[in-house]
N, C-alpha and C positions, 0 to 999 in steps of 0.2 A: 222353787217356782211359785208363780202367782196363784193364790187360791181364789177361785171365782165362786160366786153365789147365785143361785137361782131360787126364786120365791114361788110359792104355790100358785099365785095368780099373776105372776110376772112373765115376761117374754122368755122363751127358751126352756121353760119347765116342761119335762116330758109329759105329754098328754096321757100317755099310757099309764102313768102312775096316779092320775087324778081320781080315777074311779076305784082304786083299791081301798080296803079298810084302813083308816088312819094314814092317809098319804102324808109323807113328810112335808112339814111346812116350809122347810128350806133344804136345799141340797148344796153342798160344798164340793167343788171338784177341781182337780188339777189335770191338765192335759187338754185333749180335744173337747170342745163343747158337745154335749150329748146330741144336739141337733145334727151334727155331722154323721152320726151313725144310726139315729133312731128310725130312719126310713128303711133300713136294711133288715133282712131276717135275723132274728136274735134267738140263740139257744143258751139257756143257763145250764151249766154243767156242775153238778155238786156230788159229794160223796164223802166217804170216810176219811178222817185225818190219818188213821192207821191203815193205809191201803196195803193190799197184797200185791205181788208181782202181776197177778191176773188183773186186778183193778187198774194198775198202772198201764198195762199193755192195752187193754180195751179203751181206756180213756185216751191214750195217745193216738191210737188208730182212728177212733171215731172223730175226735176233735181235729186231727190233721185233715181228714176228708172234708169236714164241715168248713174249716177255715179256708181251705183252698177253693171252696165253692163260693166264698164271699160272705159266709154267715158270721155274724159277730158272736163271740163267745163271752158270756157273762159268768162270773164266779166271785168267790169271796176272799181270795188271796190267802186262805188258810193252808196249813200243812196238808199233805196228802193229795187227794183228788183235785182240790181247787188249784193248787200250785201247778200240778201236772197239766191241767187243762189250759191254764194261762201259758205255760211254757210250750205246750204242743201247738197252740195257736200262733205264738210268735215264731216258732221254728218253721211253721208252714207258710210264713209270710202273711198271716192273717191279722185281724183286729180283735182285741180283747179288752174287756172292761172289768174292773174290780170294784166291788161294793164293800166298804169296810164297816166294821163294828166299832171303830175308833175314828177320830178325826183324820183328815188327810195329811195333817202335819205330824201325826203320831202313828206311823205305819205299824201294824201288828199282824203277824209276828215281826219283830225287828229284823230277823234273818231274811225277810223278803223285801227289804228296802231296795236292794238291787233289782229284783224282779219288777217291783213297782216302777222303778225308773225306766226299765226296758219297755214296759207297757206304754208309758208316756212317750218315750222316744220313738216308738213305732206307730204313733197315731191313735193310741187308745186313751182311756180315761180312768182315773182313780176318783171315786166319789163316795160321799158319806152324808148322812143327815146330821152328824155331830160336828159342832163348831170346835175350832181350836181351843184347847184347854179343857174340853169336856172330860169328866171322869170316865174311865174305861170299866164299866160294869160287865160282869159275865153275861147278864141278860141282854145286853146290847147286841150280842152276836146272833141271838135267836131272833130278836126284833128286826134286825137289818135284813133277815132272809125274806121278809115280805117285799123288800125292794128288789132283791135278786130275782125272785119269781115274777114280780110285777113288771120288770123291764123286758122280760122275755116273751117270745111267742110259744116256746116249748121248754119245759123243764126236763132235763135228762139226768137221771141218777145212775151213775156207772157202777158204784159199789157202796153198799151200806149194810152195816150190821143192824140188829134188831133195835138198838137204842141210839142209832146214829143221829146226830144233829141235822143231817140233811133231810131227814124225814119231816122235820118242822117245815123245811122249805117246800116239800111236796104237799103238805097240808095247806100252806098258804097258797100254793099254785092252784090246788083244787078249789079252794074258796074263791079264787079270782077267776075261775072258769078257764084256766090254762090247761093245755094238753100235757099230761105227765107220761114220760116214757122212761123205761129202765132196762138195764142189762141183766138178764137172768144169770144166776151163778150156781155153783155147786150146791145141791140141795142138802148136803151134809155139812157144809161149811158155814160157820157162824158169821163170817165176813159178808156173806151174800143174803143172809136171812131177811134183812130189811127190804132188799130189792125183790126177792121172791114173794114176800108178803104184799108188796105194792102191786105186783102182777095179779095176785089173787084178788086184790081189791079193785082191779080194773085198769091199772096202768098198762100202757102198750109196751110189749116186749121189743127190745132192739137187739138185732144180731149183726147189723151192718148199717153203714151210713145211709144207704138207700131207704131204709125204713123212715129215717128222719126227714130226708128229702121229700118222700111221699107225703108225710104228715104236713110239711110246710107247703106242699103243692108247688115244688120247684123241680126242675129237671136239669141238673148241671151236666149230665152226660157221664158215661162210664169212664172216660179217659181221665186219669189223674195227672195233675201237673207235677213235673219233676222239681224237687227242691234244688235251688241253686246251692252248689257245694262250695263251702269255704272251710277248709280244715288242713291238718298236717298231711305230710306225704304218706305217713303210715295209714291215716284214715282214708285218704284218697285211694290208696292201693287196695285196702281191705274192702271198701265199698265197691270198687270195680270188680273184685273177685266174687263178691256176693251177687252182684248183678249178672255175672257170667255163669252163675249156677252153683258155685261152691257154697256150702252151708255150715259144715261142722267147724267148731272152733279149732280143733287140732289140725284139720286139713288146711284151714285158712292160715294158721300160724306157719305151717310147713311151706305153703306156697309163697308166703310173703317173707319168710326168713325172720320171723319175729319170735322172741322168747315168750314164756308164759305171762309175766307181768305186762309186757308191752301189748300183746294181743288182747289181754283182758281189759286194759285201760282204753285201748283203741275201740273195742267193741262197745264198751260202756259209754264212751263219748259219742259214738255214732248213734247209739240208742237214745241217749238223752236229748240229742238234737233232732230226733225224728227221722233219721235216714234209714234206720233198720229196726226190725222188731224181732223178739225171740220167737222161735217156732217150737221150742221144747227140746229136751234131750241134748242141749248144747248146740243146737242149730239156729241159724239166723236167716231172715229174709229181708230183702230190700223193700222199702216203702215206695 
């Protein structure tokens, strides 16, 4: 696809980035022009690359609610929380933006080329300050985080260990005067140590999407939109059973007449697409 360029003092450059420390002199993007979504509320969602099932679940739940309310989800296309946030936004029918530490012609990680294409196909944007052919240094991924935080109204950290790279993004956000919010985690679990320390330092704890809506001063209402369902007959049957109140994996398998591998793969597919979420002890709830 065509790579477009925005210059610091040229038309279409995001005004929200002009006041950050070391604003990028150029932005290269593929997909929708930033002007199409800059006027909407924007939440950057970041976290650990090595996420836990807890981090995945809370990211999917919060991002789904935000995306359905029309909030743009910004992240970095990395493994773990980033990719989960982009995917949850897409599955909820929302808009998402990926900021790369490489050029837009050199998607990294390469395993997310398909995800990047989906973002573009659904009206989102892939952008970077690095021109085609630029070397991919490890430090680029830290530096680009100032753009992730700079584009957003609120930075949300859903899961982060003590040395998580997402804490660099939180530091940039604080320097930029942005609101930093984070999901509290198990106080004995190292995977949430970074988030819990952010709360000690003044970050706003988040336990539901309403906390973020309040911080953005928007009132989308309590009623959630129902995702349009497009899936297999097994998925349709299981989703309907869960909506009717069945929750346990074994009882769902029995009611649907599915064997172990089929029920497991069906539940996994429904979860990945944002239709259901785990409730613990092998139980499931509909979103």
